[in-house]
C-alpha positions in Angstrom: 47.9 -26.0 18.0 45.7 -22.9 18.0 43.7 -22.6 21.2 40.4 -20.8 21.7 40.7 -17.2 22.7 41.1 -17.2 26.5 39.7 -14.3 28.6 42.2 -12.0 30.3 42.9 -12.6 34.0 41.5 -10.0 36.3 44.7 -9.7 38.4 47.6 -8.4 36.2 49.9 -8.7 39.2 49.8 -12.5 38.6 52.3 -12.0 35.8 54.7 -10.5 38.3 54.4 -13.5 40.6 54.8 -16.0 37.7 57.9 -14.1 36.4 59.3 -14.0 39.9 58.9 -17.8 40.4 60.5 -18.4 37.0 63.5 -16.2 37.9 64.2 -18.3 41.0 65.1 -21.1 38.6 67.7 -19.1 36.7 71.4 -19.4 37.6 71.9 -15.7 37.2 69.6 -15.0 40.1 71.4 -17.3 42.5 74.8 -15.9 41.6 73.6 -12.3 42.4 72.7 -12.0 46.1 70.8 -8.7 45.5 68.7 -10.2 42.7 68.0 -13.3 44.8 66.9 -11.3 47.8 64.6 -9.1 45.6 63.0 -12.2 44.1 62.2 -13.7 47.4 60.9 -10.3 48.7 58.6 -10.0 45.7 57.4 -13.6 46.1 56.4 -13.2 49.7 55.3 -9.5 49.4 51.8 -9.4 51.0 50.5 -6.6 48.6 51.1 -8.8 45.6 49.3 -11.8 47.0 46.4 -9.6 48.2 46.0 -8.1 44.7 46.1 -11.6 43.2 43.5 -13.0 45.6 41.3 -10.0 45.5 39.0 -11.5 42.8 38.6 -14.9 44.4 35.0 -14.1 45.1 34.4 -13.8 41.3 32.7 -17.1 40.3 34.5 -17.2 37.0 37.9 -16.2 38.3 39.2 -19.7 39.0 38.6 -21.0 35.5 40.1 -17.8 34.0 43.2 -18.1 36.1 43.6 -21.8 35.3 43.1 -21.3 31.6 45.5 -18.3 31.4 48.2 -19.5 33.7 48.1 -23.2 33.2 46.5 -24.5 30.0 47.3 -21.8 27.6 51.0 -21.5 28.3 51.3 -25.3 28.4 49.3 -25.7 25.1 51.4 -23.0 23.4 54.6 -24.6 24.5 53.7 -28.0 23.2 52.3 -26.6 20.0 55.5 -24.5 19.4 57.7 -27.5 20.1 55.7 -29.9 17.9 55.9 -27.5 15.0 59.6 -26.8 15.5 62.2 -28.8 13.5 63.2 -30.8 16.6 59.6 -31.5 17.4 58.9 -32.6 13.9 61.8 -35.0 14.0 60.7 -36.4 17.3 57.0 -36.7 16.2 57.9 -38.4 12.9 60.1 -40.9 14.8 57.4 -41.7 17.4 54.7 -42.0 14.7 56.9 -44.2 12.5 58.0 -46.4 15.4 54.5 -46.9 16.7 52.9 -47.3 13.3 50.2 -44.8 14.4 49.6 -41.1 14.2 50.3 -40.2 17.9 51.6 -36.6 17.8 50.6 -33.8 15.4 47.8 -31.5 14.3 45.0 -32.7 12.0 44.8 -31.3 8.5 42.2 -28.6 7.6 39.3 -29.6 5.4 39.4 -28.7 1.7 36.8 -28.4 -1.1 37.4 -32.0 -2.0 37.6 -33.3 1.6 35.6 -30.8 3.7 36.0 -32.7 7.0 39.0 -31.6 9.2 41.6 -34.3 9.9 42.0 -35.9 13.3 45.0 -34.9 15.5 47.5 -37.4 16.8 46.1 -39.8 19.4 48.2 -38.3 22.2 48.9 -34.7 21.3 47.6 -32.2 18.7 44.7 -30.0 17.6 42.0 -31.3 15.3 41.8 -29.7 11.8 39.0 -27.2 11.0 36.2 -28.3 8.7 35.6 -26.6 5.3 32.2 -25.2 4.3 28.9 -25.9 6.0 29.2 -29.6 5.6 32.7 -30.0 7.0 33.1 -31.2 10.6 36.1 -30.5 12.7 38.7 -33.1 13.4 39.2 -34.8 16.8 41.7 -33.5 19.2 44.5 -35.6 20.8 43.4 -37.9 23.5 45.7 -36.4 26.1 46.0 -32.8 25.0 44.6 -30.5 22.2 41.7 -28.5 20.9 39.0 -29.9 18.8 38.6 -28.6 15.3 35.9 -26.1 14.5 33.2 -27.1 12.1 33.2 -25.3 8.7 31.5 -22.1 7.8 30.4 -20.2 4.7 33.4 -18.0 4.5 34.9 -16.4 1.4 36.4 -19.0 -0.9 34.1 -21.8 0.4 32.1 -23.6 -2.3 29.9 -25.2 0.3 26.9 -23.3 1.4 23.9 -23.8 3.6 21.7 -24.6 0.5 22.2 -28.1 -0.6 19.4 -28.1 -3.2 18.4 -25.5 -5.7 15.0 -25.7 -7.4 14.7 -24.9 -11.1 11.1 -24.1 -10.4 9.2 -22.9 -7.3 8.0 -26.4 -6.7 8.0 -26.1 -2.9 9.9 -24.7 0.1 13.4 -25.8 0.7 14.7 -26.0 4.2 18.2 -25.0 5.1 20.8 -27.5 6.0 21.5 -28.1 9.7 24.8 -26.9 11.0 27.5 -29.4 12.0 28.8 -29.7 15.6 32.4 -29.0 16.6 34.4 -31.9 17.9 35.5 -32.1 21.5 38.8 -32.6 23.1 39.2 -35.6 25.4 41.2 -35.0 28.5 42.5 -31.5 28.1 41.4 -29.0 25.5 38.7 -26.7 24.2 35.7 -27.9 22.2 35.2 -26.7 18.6 32.5 -24.3 17.6 29.4 -25.5 15.7 28.7 -24.1 12.3 25.7 -21.9 11.4 22.5 -23.5 10.0 21.7 -22.8 6.4 19.1 -20.3 5.2 15.8 -21.6 3.8 14.6 -20.9 0.3 11.1 -20.3 -1.2 9.6 -20.1 2.3 11.6 -23.0 3.7 12.7 -23.1 7.4 16.2 -22.2 8.4 18.5 -25.0 9.4 19.5 -25.4 13.1 22.9 -24.3 14.2 25.4 -26.9 15.1 26.2 -27.7 18.7 29.5 -26.6 20.2 31.9 -29.4 21.2 32.4 -30.2 24.9 35.7 -29.3 26.6 38.2 -31.9 27.7 37.2 -34.3 30.4 39.3 -32.6 33.0 39.6 -29.2 31.6 38.5 -27.1 28.6 36.0 -24.6 27.5 33.0 -25.7 25.6 32.6 -24.6 22.0 30.0 -22.0 21.0 26.9 -23.2 19.2 26.2 -22.1 15.6 23.6 -19.6 14.7 20.3 -20.8 13.3 19.7 -20.2 9.6 17.2 -17.6 8.5 13.8 -18.6 7.2 13.3 -18.1 3.5 11.0 -15.3 2.3 7.6 -16.5 1.1 6.9 -16.8 -2.6 3.5 -16.4 -4.2 2.0 -19.8 -5.2 4.4 -21.8 -3.0 3.3 -23.0 0.4 0.6 -20.2 0.6 3.4 -17.6 0.4 4.2 -18.1 4.1 7.6 -17.0 5.3 9.8 -19.8 6.7 10.6 -20.1 10.4 14.1 -19.3 11.6 16.4 -22.2 12.6 17.1 -22.9 16.3 20.5 -21.8 17.5 23.0 -24.6 18.4 23.6 -25.5 22.0 26.9 -24.4 23.6 29.3 -27.2 24.5 29.8 -28.2 28.2 33.0 -27.1 30.0 35.5 -29.6 31.4 34.7 -31.6 34.5 36.7 -29.4 36.9 37.6 -26.3 34.9 36.1 -24.8 31.8 33.3 -22.4 30.9 30.3 -23.6 28.9 30.0 -22.5 25.4 27.5 -19.8 24.3 24.3 -20.9 22.6 23.8 -19.8 19.0 21.4 -17.0 18.0 18.1 -18.2 16.5 17.6 -17.4 12.8 15.2 -14.7 11.7 11.9 -15.6 10.2 11.3 -15.1 6.5 9.0 -12.3 5.3 5.6 -13.3 4.1 4.8 -12.8 0.4 2.9 -9.7 -0.7 -0.2 -10.4 -2.7 -0.2 -9.8 -6.4 -2.1 -7.0 -8.0 -5.3 -8.5 -9.3 -7.1 -7.1 -12.3 -10.4 -6.8 -10.4 -12.0 -4.5 -13.0 -12.1 -7.4 -15.5 -12.4 -10.4 -13.2 -14.3 -8.9 -10.2 -11.7 -10.4 -7.9 -10.8 -8.5 -4.7 -7.2 -7.7 -3.9 -5.3 -10.7 -2.4 -4.2 -10.9 1.2 -0.6 -10.8 2.2 0.9 -14.0 3.8 2.2 -14.3 7.4 5.8 -13.9 8.2 7.8 -16.8 9.8 8.6 -17.0 13.5 12.1 -16.4 14.7 14.1 -19.4 15.7 14.8 -20.1 19.4 18.2 -19.3 20.8 20.5 -22.2 21.6 21.0 -23.3 25.2 24.2 -22.3 26.9 26.7 -25.0 27.8 27.1 -26.1 31.4 30.3 -25.0 33.1 32.8 -27.2 34.9 31.8 -28.8 38.2 34.2 -26.8 40.2 35.3 -23.7 38.3 33.4 -22.9 35.2 30.7 -20.3 34.4 27.7 -21.5 32.5 27.4 -20.4 28.9 25.0 -17.7 28.0 21.8 -18.7 26.1 21.5 -17.5 22.6 19.2 -14.6 21.6 15.9 -15.5 19.9 15.5 -14.7 16.3 13.4 -11.8 14.9 10.0 -12.6 13.5 9.4 -12.1 9.8 7.4 -9.2 8.4 3.9 -9.9 7.1 3.2 -9.5 3.4 1.2 -6.5 2.1 -2.3 -6.9 0.8 -3.0 -5.9 -2.8 -5.1 -2.9 -3.7 -8.5 -3.4 -5.1 -9.1 -2.4 -8.7 -11.2 0.5 -9.9 -14.7 -0.2 -11.3 -15.3 -0.1 -15.1 -16.7 3.0 -16.8 -18.2 2.3 -20.2 -20.8 4.0 -22.4 -24.1 2.1 -22.3 -22.9 -0.2 -19.5 -23.6 -0.1 -15.7 -20.7 1.4 -13.8 -18.7 -1.3 -12.0 -18.0 -1.3 -8.3 -14.4 -1.0 -7.0 -13.1 -4.2 -5.5 -11.9 -4.6 -1.9 -8.3 -4.2 -0.8 -6.6 -7.3 0.6 -5.6 -7.7 4.3 -2.0 -7.5 5.3 -0.3 -10.6 6.6 0.5 -11.0 10.3 4.1 -10.6 11.4 6.0 -13.6 12.9 6.6 -13.9 16.6 10.1 -13.5 17.9 12.0 -16.7 18.9 12.4 -17.6 22.5 15.8 -16.9 24.1 17.9 -19.9 25.0 18.4 -20.8 28.6 21.7 -20.1 30.3 24.0 -23.0 31.2 24.5 -24.1 34.7 27.6 -22.9 36.4 30.0 -24.8 38.5 30.1 -24.9 42.3 32.2 -21.8 42.5 30.9 -20.1 39.3 27.8 -18.3 38.0 25.1 -19.7 35.8 24.9 -18.3 32.3 22.4 -15.6 31.4 19.4 -16.6 29.4 18.9 -15.1 26.0 16.2 -12.5 25.3 13.3 -13.3 23.1 13.5 -11.9 19.6 11.6 -8.9 18.3 8.3 -9.6 16.6 7.8 -8.9 12.9 5.9 -5.9 11.7 2.5 -6.6 10.2 1.9 -6.2 6.5 0.0 -3.2 5.2 -3.6 -3.5 4.0 -4.6 -2.8 0.5 -6.6 0.2 -0.6 -10.2 -0.2 -1.9 -10.8 0.4 -5.6 -12.5 3.6 -6.8 -16.1 3.1 -8.1 -16.6 3.5 -11.8 -17.9 6.7 -13.4 -21.6 6.5 -14.4 -22.2 6.9 -18.1 -23.8 10.2 -19.3 -27.3 10.2 -20.5 -28.0 10.6 -24.2 -29.7 13.8 -25.5 -33.4 13.7 -26.4 -34.4 13.8 -30.0 -37.5 14.4 -32.2 -38.3 14.5 -35.9 -40.4 17.7 -36.0 -44.1 18.1 -36.9 -44.9 15.2 -34.7 -43.8 12.8 -37.4 -42.8 9.2 -36.8 -40.2 7.9 -39.2 -40.7 4.2 -40.1 -37.7 2.1 -39.3 -36.2 4.8 -37.1 -36.1 4.9 -33.3 -39.2 6.2 -31.6 -38.8 9.9 -30.8 -37.7 10.6 -27.2 -37.7 14.4 -26.7 -36.7 14.1 -23.0 -33.0 13.7 -22.3 -32.0 10.3 -20.9 -31.0 10.0 -17.3 -27.3 9.6 -16.4 -26.3 6.3 -14.9 -25.3 5.9 -11.2 -21.7 5.8 -10.3 -20.2 2.5 -8.9 -19.6 2.0 -5.2 -16.1 2.2 -3.8 -14.2 -0.9 -2.5 -13.7 -1.5 1.2 -10.3 -1.0 2.8 -8.1 -4.0 3.7 -6.9 -4.3 7.3 -3.2 -4.2 8.2 -1.7 -7.3 9.7 -1.0 -7.7 13.4 2.5 -7.4 14.6 4.3 -10.4 16.0 5.0 -10.8 19.7 8.4 -10.2 21.1 10.1 -9.8 24.5 7.7 -9.3 27.4 4.7 -10.0 25.1 5.2 -6.6 23.4 3.9 -6.7 19.9 5.6 -5.1 17.0 3.8 -2.4 15.0 0.7 -3.5 13.2 0.5 -2.9 9.5 -1.1 0.3 8.1 -4.7 -0.1 7.2 -5.7 0.5 3.6 -7.9 3.4 2.5 -11.4 2.8 1.3 -12.2 3.6 -2.3 -14.2 6.7 -3.3 -17.6 6.3 -4.9 -17.8 6.9 -8.6 -19.5 10.0 -10.0 -22.9 9.8 -11.5 -23.3 10.5 -15.2 -24.9 13.8 -16.4 -28.4 13.8 -17.7 -28.9 14.4 -21.4 -30.3 17.6 -22.9 -33.9 17.7 -23.9 -34.8 18.2 -27.5 -35.6 21.7 -28.7 -39.2 22.6 -29.6 -39.6 22.8 -33.3 -43.3 23.6 -33.9 -46.7 23.3 -32.3 -46.6 19.6 -32.8 -43.2 19.1 -31.3 -42.9 20.6 -27.7 -39.5 20.9 -26.1 -38.2 18.0 -24.1 -37.2 18.0 -20.4 -33.6 17.5 -19.4 -32.6 14.0 -18.1 -32.0 13.4 -14.5 -28.3 13.2 -13.3 -27.1 9.8 -12.1 -26.6 9.2 -8.4 -23.1 9.2 -7.0 -21.8 5.8 -5.8 -21.3 5.1 -2.1 -17.8 5.3 -0.7 -16.3 2.0 0.5 -16.1 1.1 4.2 -13.0 1.8 6.2 -11.6 -1.0 8.4 -13.7 0.1 11.4 -16.8 -1.0 9.5 -18.6 2.3 10.2 -16.7 5.1 8.5 -17.1 5.4 4.7 -14.9 7.1 2.1 -16.3 10.0 0.2 -19.4 9.3 -1.9 -19.2 10.1 -5.6 -20.7 13.3 -6.9 -24.1 13.2 -8.4 -24.4 13.9 -12.1 -25.8 17.3 -13.3 -29.3 17.3 -14.6 -29.6 17.9 -18.3 -30.9 21.2 -19.7 -34.5 21.4 -20.9 -35.1 22.0 -24.5 -35.6 25.5 -25.8 -39.3 26.4 -26.5 -40.3 27.2 -30.1 -40.4 30.8 -31.1 -43.7 32.3 -32.1 -44.1 33.0 -35.8 -44.4 36.6 -37.1 -47.9 37.9 -37.9 -48.9 38.1 -41.5 -49.1 41.4 -43.3 -52.6 42.9 -43.7 -54.5 42.0 -46.8 -55.3 44.5 -49.5 -58.8 46.2 -49.5 -61.6 44.7 -51.5 -62.6 46.0 -54.9 -65.4 45.7 -57.5 -64.9 43.1 -60.0 -67.5 42.5 -62.8 -70.2 44.2 -60.8 -69.4 42.1 -57.7 -68.1 43.7 -54.5 -65.3 41.8 -52.9 -64.5 42.9 -49.3 -61.0 43.0 -48.0 -59.4 43.2 -44.5 -56.8 46.0 -44.4 -55.7 45.2 -40.8 -52.4 43.4 -40.1 -52.5 39.9 -38.6 -51.5 39.2 -35.0 -48.2 37.6 -34.2 -48.0 34.2 -32.5 -46.9 33.7 -28.9 -43.5 32.2 -28.0 -43.3 28.6 -26.8 -42.7 27.5 -23.2 -39.1 26.7 -22.2 -38.4 23.1 -21.2 -38.0 22.0 -17.6 -34.4 21.3 -16.4 -33.5 17.8 -15.3 -33.1 16.9 -11.6 -29.5 16.5 -10.3 -28.3 13.1 -9.2 -27.8 12.0 -5.5 -24.3 11.6 -4.0 -22.0 12.8 -1.3 -21.9 16.0 -3.3 -25.4 16.3 -4.7 -25.7 17.1 -8.4 -27.0 20.5 -9.6 -30.4 20.7 -11.2 -30.5 21.4 -14.9 -31.2 24.9 -16.3 -34.7 25.6 -17.5 -35.2 26.3 -21.2 -35.7 29.9 -22.4 -39.2 30.9 -23.5 -39.7 31.6 -27.2 -39.9 35.1 -28.6 -43.4 36.4 -29.5 -44.2 36.9 -33.2 -44.4 40.4 -34.8 -47.7 41.8 -35.7 -48.5 42.3 -39.4 -48.4 45.7 -40.9 -51.8 47.3 -41.9 -52.6 47.8 -45.6 -52.1 51.3 -47.1 -55.3 53.1 -48.3 -55.2 52.8 -52.1 -55.9 55.7 -54.4 -57.2 53.1 -56.8 -59.8 52.0 -54.2 -60.7 55.1 -52.3 -63.4 53.2 -50.4 -60.9 51.0 -48.6 -59.6 52.5 -45.4 -56.0 52.3 -44.2 -55.4 49.1 -42.1 -54.3 49.1 -38.5 -51.2 47.2 -37.4 -51.5 43.7 -36.0 -51.0 42.8 -32.3 -47.6 41.4 -31.5 -47.3 37.9 -29.9 -46.4 37.5 -26.2 -43.0 36.0 -25.2 -43.1 32.4 -23.9 -42.7 31.5 -20.3 -39.2 30.3 -19.2 -38.7 26.7 -18.2 -38.6 25.6 -14.6 -35.1 24.8 -13.1 -34.4 21.2 -12.1 -34.2 20.1 -8.5 -30.9 19.2 -6.9 -30.0 15.7 -5.9 -29.7 14.5 -2.3 -26.4 14.5 -0.5 -24.3 15.5 2.5 -23.2 18.5 0.5 -26.3 20.0 -1.0 -26.4 20.8 -4.7 -27.9 23.9 -6.3 -31.3 24.1 -8.0 -31.1 24.7 -11.6 -31.6 28.2 -12.8 -35.0 28.9 -14.2 -35.2 29.9 -17.9 -35.7 33.5 -18.9 -39.0 34.5 -20.4 -39.1 35.2 -24.1 -39.2 38.7 -25.6 -42.5 40.2 -26.7 -43.0 40.7 -30.4 -43.1 44.0 -32.2 -46.5 45.4 -33.1 -47.4 46.0 -36.7 -47.3 49.4 -38.3 -50.6 51.1 -39.3 -51.3 51.6 -43.0 -50.7 54.9 -44.8 -53.5 57.1 -45.9 -53.3 59.0 -49.3 -52.1 62.0 -47.4 -49.3 60.0 -45.8 -51.0 59.7 -42.5 -50.8 56.3 -40.7 -53.6 54.3 -39.1 -53.1 53.0 -35.6 -50.1 50.6 -35.0 -50.5 47.3 -33.2 -49.4 46.9 -29.6 -46.1 45.2 -28.7 -46.3 41.8 -27.1 -45.7 41.2 -23.4 -42.4 39.6 -22.3 -42.8 36.0 -21.1 -42.7 35.3 -17.4 -39.5 33.8 -16.0 -39.6 30.2 -15.0 -40.3 29.2 -11.4 -37.5 28.3 -9.0 -37.6 24.8 -7.4 -37.4 24.1 -3.7 -35.0 26.4 -1.8 -33.1 27.3 -4.9 -33.1 30.8 -6.4 -36.0 31.6 -8.6 -35.5 32.2 -12.3 -35.1 35.8 -13.6 -38.3 37.3 -15.0 -38.5 37.8 -18.7 -38.0 41.3 -20.1 -41.1 43.1 -21.2 -41.9 43.2 -24.9 -41.0 46.3 -26.9 -44.0 48.5 -27.6 -45.5 48.5 -31.1 -44.2 50.8 -33.7 -47.7 52.0 -34.7 -48.5 55.6 -35.4 -51.5 57.6 -34.2 -54.8 57.1 -36.1 -54.9 58.5 -39.5 -56.6 61.8 -40.3 -59.9 61.5 -42.1 -59.7 62.8 -45.6 -61.5 65.9 -46.7 -65.0 65.3 -47.9 -65.3 65.5 -51.7 -67.8 67.9 -53.4 -71.3 66.7 -54.2 -71.9 65.8 -57.8 -74.0 67.7 -60.1 -77.7 66.8 -59.8 -79.6 65.9 -62.8 
């Protein structure tokens, strides 16, 4: 018979007294006068009895001394004798003669027969159960320990899970533990087995209760621990974590002597399921929220001690609460050409952590013993983390302007649009998900809350398109398109602070102004033809002025404002035409002067910046066009030149916008290449008179 582990007596000198008393019954002691005198001196020595009785004020001392110096030696002696060859012969004779199993230990449970066998009706220990489902055997009526309930030890095919689901059809609760069987008159109660763990968010099974000690004497068995709650599974029972099982109650001690059994520890709550990542960009669905964790199981109540000597059993500790599941991140907004930029979706909230289980109450102690200590409440579970908000989509860039030249409209083709198209606004960022609250534990102290998610940044605005270039006087240059506004950043959990807004798109550049055409060469002098005088213009034609540069597009709005577009450059002035040379063939025609060069075009105005917390820059104004070159004067017969044309003026630089820097002024035109006026020819002699 294997007893429960007995606590060590607090007065080691008791062994000396017990050994001395035993020696008084030995014949060798009586035959030796010195040994007999020493034995009596030891027995009546005051110091030995003072040491033994020193701990009588300890409430648990009486039960300890009774267990160690009475029950345990007696139990061991009977157990040793029953299992000896002489004891087996005697037990078999008594059992056969009576026709009943009166003396002997119960058989231990097996895989085929998990319950432990009962001991003999008079003497013997009950057999231990096998696996979670095996109960302990009953002890002998007069003397013996009850068998322990089974457990999930190595080699056991029985577990706390009695049902396995092929599909996540629902939560499965753990199997309750089995109690240990008690002794009757003298003996210790068996321990209860642990409760089974839950599956798919199922609750843990309760621990089995410990068996009571014998009616007169015996320690109560310890209660089994509660099973752990199963972790939550998405799509099953809202993903909630299962609650931990309650710890088993400790068995009561014997009527007179015996400590109460300790209550089992409550099972831990299962973790809540974390939300799945949702494809919010396609479905527009926000990130899912995490599920709550399960509460910890309550600790088992400690068993009551014996009425006279017997400390109450300690209550079991409460189980730890399960962690909350994490919320899913929001998805980024879509960015597609020709489509409105999508907003980022919100992050999901984290699940709350489970509360810690309450501690079990301590068992009542006997008249001369202490009550058991109550168990502490378990620690709360940590809250799940919140999901991050999705980033806003990028705004599409604006298309460039276009024209067909000459002011033409092409049938069946799109209508000309010389100005660049505006860029699209960026999408707004998604809001942050809040972290879950931590569960409550001992003293109302909460576990740590989950970490809040981070709000999504706003998407950037698209850039404006470039304006079409000027082609001719019928097709002026186009303005640059405005940049798109940046999207707003998502809200943080406080509902006030926002993430960074997106950058505004850059304004498109204005189209380049057309260049002035070169002046035509001077025409030849007139002549007589068939008696008719045809005049001619020997002077070179004037060059055309350069075209105006296009205006830059405005920058988009955003946290960082977009820059304005650069103004177009003014066109170059045309060259003046060259004057006609004086012809020897037509002496009456003078040499022509050079044509005046065209002026350079004015540069385009820079675009204004967008609005934002961080200011953008104004677009640079366009440079003025270069002035044209003046035409050369014509040659006289003596190789002298008539006056050359003046060079054109450089175009003015474009105006700056707002507080931005103004555009650089255009360079002045190059002076004409004309020569000083030609020298008059020498008068010819008069003709002969007639």
